[in-house]
N, C-alpha and C positions, 0 to 999 in steps of 0.2 A: 942133562940128567935130572932125574926126579929127586928132589930133596924136600922131604916133609912127610905128610901123612898119606895114607892110602885112601882108597875110596871110602868116604864116610857118609852115611845116610844117603847112599846113591849119588853122592856128590863128590866130584874129584877135587879134593882140597890139597893142592900142592903149592909149596912156596915158590918153587921154580920149575914149572913144567916146560913144555915146548912152546916158547913164545913166538 
């Protein structure tokens, strides 16, 4: 699951995305 921020500055800033 995505926990964190959404796409910021065209950059995917997620704390725990799909590793």
